[in-house]
C-alpha positions in Angstrom: -15.2 5.5 27.2 -18.3 3.3 27.6 -19.2 1.4 24.5 -22.8 0.9 23.5 -24.2 -2.5 22.8 -25.0 -1.6 19.2 -21.4 -0.7 18.6 -20.2 -4.1 19.8 -23.0 -5.8 17.8 -21.9 -3.9 14.7 -18.3 -5.0 15.1 -19.5 -8.6 15.6 -21.5 -8.4 12.5 -18.7 -6.8 10.5 -16.2 -9.5 11.6 -18.8 -12.2 10.5 -19.2 -10.5 7.1 -15.5 -10.3 6.5 -14.4 -13.7 7.9 -14.3 -15.4 4.5 -12.0 -12.6 3.0 -13.2 -13.7 -0.5 -12.5 -10.1 -1.6 -10.3 -7.2 -0.4 -11.2 -6.2 3.1 -11.9 -2.5 2.3 -14.3 -3.6 -0.4 -16.1 -6.0 1.9 -16.3 -3.3 4.6 -17.7 -0.8 2.1 -20.3 -3.4 1.2 -21.1 -4.0 4.9 -21.7 -0.3 5.5 -23.7 0.1 2.4 -26.0 -2.7 3.7 -26.3 -1.0 7.1 -27.1 2.6 6.1 -28.6 3.3 9.6 -25.1 3.4 11.2 -23.8 6.8 12.2 -20.4 8.1 11.5 -19.0 7.4 15.0 -20.2 3.8 14.9 -18.7 3.3 11.4 -15.4 4.7 12.6 -15.4 2.3 15.7 -16.3 -0.7 13.5 -13.7 0.1 10.8 -11.0 0.6 13.5 -12.0 -2.7 15.2 -12.1 -4.7 11.9 -8.7 -3.6 10.8 -7.3 -4.2 14.3 -8.7 -7.8 14.1 -7.1 -8.3 10.7 -3.7 -7.0 11.9 -3.7 -9.2 15.0 -6.0 -12.0 13.9 -3.8 -14.9 14.6 -2.8 -14.0 18.1 -6.3 -12.8 19.0 -7.9 -16.0 17.8 -5.3 -18.1 19.6 -5.7 -16.3 22.9 -9.5 -16.1 22.6 -9.5 -19.9 21.9 -12.4 -19.1 19.6 -13.3 -17.9 16.1 -16.8 -16.7 17.2 -17.4 -13.2 15.9 -18.9 -12.2 19.2 -15.8 -13.3 21.2 -13.5 -11.8 18.7 -15.3 -8.5 18.8 -15.0 -8.5 22.6 -11.3 -9.4 22.5 -10.5 -6.7 19.9 -12.3 -4.1 22.0 -10.3 -4.9 25.1 -6.9 -6.0 23.7 -6.5 -3.8 20.7 -8.8 -0.8 21.2 -7.9 -0.3 24.9 -11.3 -0.6 26.5 -11.5 -2.0 30.0 -14.0 -4.7 31.0 -15.7 -2.1 33.1 -16.2 0.0 29.9 -18.0 -2.9 28.3 -20.0 -4.2 31.3 -23.1 -2.1 30.7 -23.3 -3.4 27.1 -22.6 -7.1 27.6 -24.0 -10.1 29.4 -22.6 -11.6 32.7 -21.3 -14.5 30.6 -19.5 -12.1 28.3 -17.9 -10.4 31.4 -16.8 -13.7 32.8 -15.3 -14.8 29.4 -13.5 -11.5 29.0 -11.8 -11.8 32.4 -10.6 -15.3 31.4 -9.4 -13.9 28.1 -7.5 -11.0 29.9 -5.8 -13.6 32.1 -4.5 -15.4 29.0 -3.2 -12.3 27.2 0.2 -12.5 28.9 0.7 -16.1 27.9 3.7 -16.8 25.7 2.9 -17.6 22.0 4.7 -19.3 19.2 6.8 -16.7 17.3 4.7 -16.6 14.1 1.5 -16.4 16.2 2.8 -13.6 18.3 3.9 -11.7 15.2 0.5 -12.4 13.6 1.8 -14.0 10.4 1.1 -17.3 8.6 3.9 -19.8 9.3 5.0 -19.8 5.6 5.3 -16.0 5.4 7.2 -15.8 8.7 9.7 -18.4 7.5 10.2 -16.4 4.3 10.8 -13.2 6.1 13.2 -14.8 8.6 15.2 -16.5 5.8 15.4 -13.1 4.0 16.1 -10.8 6.9 17.4 -12.8 9.8 17.0 -11.2 13.2 15.8 -8.0 11.5 12.6 -9.9 10.5 11.1 -9.5 14.0 11.2 -5.7 13.9 9.9 -5.7 10.4 7.0 -8.0 11.3 6.1 -5.9 14.4 6.1 -2.7 12.2 3.9 -4.4 9.6 1.3 -5.1 12.4 1.0 -1.4 13.3 -1.5 1.0 11.6 0.1 3.2 8.9 0.2 7.0 9.0 -1.7 9.0 6.4 0.7 10.4 3.7 -0.2 12.9 1.1 1.7 14.0 -2.1 1.4 17.6 -3.1 0.7 18.3 -6.8 3.5 20.7 -7.8 1.5 21.9 -10.9 -1.1 23.4 -8.6 0.4 24.0 -5.1 3.4 23.5 -2.8 3.9 21.9 0.6 3.6 25.1 2.6 0.4 26.1 0.9 -1.2 22.7 1.4 0.0 22.6 5.1 -1.7 26.0 5.6 -4.9 24.8 3.9 -5.0 21.8 6.2 -4.1 23.8 9.3 -7.1 26.1 8.6 -9.3 23.1 9.2 -7.4 22.0 12.3 -5.4 19.3 10.6 -1.7 19.0 11.5 0.6 18.0 8.6 4.4 17.7 8.7 6.8 17.3 5.7 7.8 13.7 5.1 11.6 13.1 5.7 12.3 11.6 2.3 9.9 12.7 -0.4 10.2 16.4 -1.4 6.4 16.5 -2.1 5.2 14.5 0.9 3.2 15.5 3.9 2.3 13.2 6.9 -1.1 14.0 8.5 -1.8 13.3 12.1 -4.8 11.0 12.8 -7.1 9.6 10.1 -9.2 12.5 8.9 -11.4 12.1 5.8 -10.0 14.4 3.2 -12.0 13.6 0.1 -14.2 16.6 0.7 -11.4 19.0 1.6 -11.4 22.0 -0.9 -7.6 21.5 -1.5 -8.1 17.9 -2.4 -11.0 18.6 -4.7 -8.9 21.3 -6.3 -6.2 18.8 -7.1 -3.6 20.3 -4.8 -2.8 16.9 -3.3 -3.4 13.2 -3.5 -3.2 10.5 -0.9 0.0 8.5 -1.5 2.4 6.7 0.8 5.9 8.3 0.9 7.6 5.1 -0.2 5.4 5.0 -3.4 6.3 8.6 -4.1 10.0 7.8 -4.2 9.6 5.6 -7.2 8.8 8.7 -9.3 12.3 10.1 -8.8 13.8 6.8 -9.9 11.9 7.0 -13.2 13.0 10.6 -13.3 11.0 11.6 -16.5 11.9 14.7 -18.3 9.8 17.3 -20.1 8.9 16.3 -23.6 9.8 12.6 -23.2 7.8 9.5 -24.1 7.0 7.6 -20.9 5.0 4.5 -20.1 3.5 3.5 -16.7 3.0 -0.1 -17.7 0.8 -1.2 -14.8 -0.8 2.1 -14.0 -3.8 0.9 -11.9 -5.7 3.9 -10.6 -2.8 6.1 -11.4 -1.0 7.2 -8.2 2.4 7.0 -9.7 1.2 8.1 -13.1 0.0 11.4 -11.7 3.4 12.0 -10.1 5.3 11.1 -13.3 3.0 13.6 -15.2 3.8 16.3 -12.7 7.5 15.7 -12.9 7.2 16.1 -16.6 5.4 19.4 -16.0 2.5 18.0 -18.2 4.8 18.0 -21.3 5.6 15.1 -23.5 3.5 12.0 -23.7 2.7 9.7 -20.8 0.9 6.4 -21.5 -1.0 4.8 -18.6 -1.4 1.1 -19.5 -3.4 -1.4 -17.5 -5.3 -4.6 -18.1 -8.2 -3.5 -15.8 -10.9 -1.2 -17.2 -12.1 -0.6 -13.7 -8.7 0.5 -12.4 -8.3 2.9 -15.3 -11.8 4.3 -14.7 -10.7 5.1 -11.2 -7.8 7.2 -12.7 -10.2 9.5 -14.6 -11.5 11.7 -11.7 -8.0 11.9 -10.3 -6.6 12.9 -13.7 -9.3 15.5 -14.0 -8.3 17.1 -10.6 -4.6 16.9 -11.4 -4.6 19.4 -14.2 -2.4 17.1 -16.3 -2.9 17.1 -20.1 -0.2 14.7 -21.2 -1.6 11.5 -19.7 -3.1 8.9 -22.1 -4.9 5.9 -20.4 -4.8 2.8 -22.5 -6.6 -0.5 -21.8 -4.4 -3.4 -22.9 -5.1 -7.1 -23.0 -1.7 -8.2 -21.9 2.0 -7.3 -22.0 1.9 -8.6 -25.6 -0.9 -6.3 -26.7 -0.6 -4.7 -30.2 -0.5 -1.3 -28.5 2.7 -2.3 -26.8 4.2 -3.7 -30.0 3.5 -0.4 -31.9 5.6 1.5 -29.3 8.5 -1.0 -29.2 11.9 0.7 -29.0 10.3 4.2 -28.9 9.9 5.0 -25.2 12.4 7.0 -23.0 11.2 5.8 -19.6 9.2 2.7 -18.7 7.9 2.0 -15.2 6.8 -1.5 -14.4 4.9 -1.3 -11.1 4.3 -5.0 -11.1 1.3 -6.8 -9.6 2.6 -8.4 -6.4 1.6 -9.8 -3.0 1.5 -6.2 -1.5 3.2 -7.5 1.7 5.0 -4.1 2.0 1.6 -2.5 2.6 0.3 -4.8 5.4 0.0 -1.8 7.7 -2.8 -0.6 5.3 -4.0 -3.9 3.9 -3.6 -6.5 6.7 -6.0 -8.9 5.0 -3.3 -9.6 2.3 -1.3 -11.8 4.7 -4.4 -14.0 5.2 -5.5 -14.0 1.5 -2.1 -14.7 -0.1 -0.4 -18.1 0.0 2.9 -19.6 -1.0 1.2 -20.9 -4.2 0.0 -17.4 -5.1 3.6 -16.0 -4.7 4.8 -18.6 -7.3 2.0 -17.5 -9.6 2.8 -13.9 -9.2 6.6 -14.3 -9.8 5.9 -16.0 -13.1 3.6 -13.1 -14.0 6.1 -10.5 -12.9 8.9 -12.0 -15.0 6.6 -12.1 -18.0 5.4 -8.5 -17.6 9.0 -7.2 -17.2 10.1 -9.0 -20.3 7.1 -7.6 -22.2 7.5 -4.0 -21.0 11.3 -4.0 -21.8 10.7 -4.1 -25.5 9.3 -0.6 -25.3 12.6 0.9 -24.1 14.6 2.7 -26.7 18.4 2.5 -26.9 19.7 4.7 -24.0 16.3 4.6 -22.3 15.4 3.7 -18.7 13.4 0.7 -17.3 12.3 0.7 -13.7 10.9 -2.4 -12.0 9.0 -1.8 -8.7 6.8 -3.6 -6.3 5.2 -3.0 -2.9 6.5 -6.3 -1.7 9.2 -7.2 0.7 9.9 -10.8 -0.6 13.1 -11.2 -2.5 11.3 -13.8 -4.7 9.3 -10.9 -6.2 12.1 -8.3 -6.2 15.8 -9.1 -6.5 15.2 -12.5 -8.0 13.0 -11.1 -10.8 15.5 -8.4 -11.6 18.6 -10.6 -11.5 17.0 -13.2 -13.8 15.9 -10.5 -16.2 19.4 -9.0 -16.4 21.0 -12.4 -16.9 18.6 -12.9 -19.9 18.9 -9.4 -21.3 22.6 -8.3 -21.4 21.6 -5.1 -23.2 20.2 -3.8 -19.9 22.5 -2.6 -17.1 21.6 -2.0 -13.4 21.9 1.7 -12.3 22.5 2.5 -8.6 19.1 3.6 -7.2 20.6 5.5 -4.3 22.7 7.6 -6.7 19.6 8.4 -8.7 17.7 9.5 -5.6 20.7 11.6 -4.6 20.4 13.5 -7.9 16.9 14.5 -6.8 18.2 15.7 -3.4 16.9 12.6 -1.6 19.5 11.1 0.6 18.8 7.4 1.2 21.4 4.7 1.4 19.6 1.6 0.2 22.3 0.2 -2.1 22.1 -0.3 -5.8 18.4 -1.4 -5.6 15.8 0.6 -3.6 14.7 -1.3 -0.5 12.6 0.5 2.1 10.8 -0.8 5.1 8.4 0.6 7.7 10.6 -0.2 10.7 13.6 1.6 9.1 12.1 4.4 7.0 8.6 4.9 8.4 6.8 4.2 5.1 5.4 1.2 3.4 7.8 -1.5 2.2 8.9 -0.9 -1.4 11.4 -2.2 -3.9 12.7 -0.7 -7.1 15.5 -1.4 -9.5 16.7 1.1 -12.2 18.0 -0.3 -15.5 19.2 1.3 -18.7 19.3 -0.1 -22.2 22.6 0.2 -24.0 22.7 3.0 -26.6 
């Protein structure tokens, strides 16, 4: 397909606008499109695909391009990542661009240092290699691929077969996810926010790995449950559905904006047992009032998000070794603060969308050493009770190269009666 000059110019401009990465890439891209309202849907789709391809493969592209010029990077992305030939581009570019692209293509087969070839910062590649050995290469390669689009069916309003049929009626192919009993994987990247089934609350967009955490919390009807770092509520909505909208489910978060994003999702869901609560910190008075009263507490802790690099590739360029150290201190503090909510015999689940042991096993093991009243429960056995067969050992560890979903970690703990 021949590209138009304005499409390449748009990709060049978008790369220039996002280069600083002083905010999440999706927010910066949204701002870019808002500032360029004249762009059509096809051009926006090309630019979005190109920008995220650049972010996934940024280090190797810039090394092979021998340049950080947005123009050169746009050309390199179009040829190396989006599969266009130089001939496709010739009508839209200058003779100098054509000559440069031919030189670039000649360099593409050159060997690269391992971290460069895997498109990771050196420090992150060293962490992954130390944690996973030879398996780290397959993990890194998987993290550099685009993620599929996963949905979670809302069992209060529909079921998988009905949602599949509703999507199929619009020419969309969806297949059941292999692990989550409520998951569907949709082919391609269709926009679903205007689909009647979405607007009716029949499904939400949620990665399959994220869905599994709900069955580890395993809330029952009539219980008191807290989602301690609820954010915009993806896991909150699943917990409420598993409770059949009975009992009381608190959605705590320190961000008013994130909780505001939960409101329209909550309205679509049909849930009546969810109570969003803005808190100042894990030591908020609202937390203290509920101390020792809660049956199930989920701590979906703020983390690097490295398990979601397929969806959020900018994170590997925005996070640093120092930010990991800051996050682990925050994670330990939040877990300690949330644990006071758990009543005797209750359950505490710590989860992250990270793949770094510093944020996962290290946090849980340190917490258990300091809090002997809590005991680790085998995560795979808990999933098995829900009919989910997944041998991940006593703590949930899932990875894109092994399980086809985002990287997630979770540990289930119970408080002594």
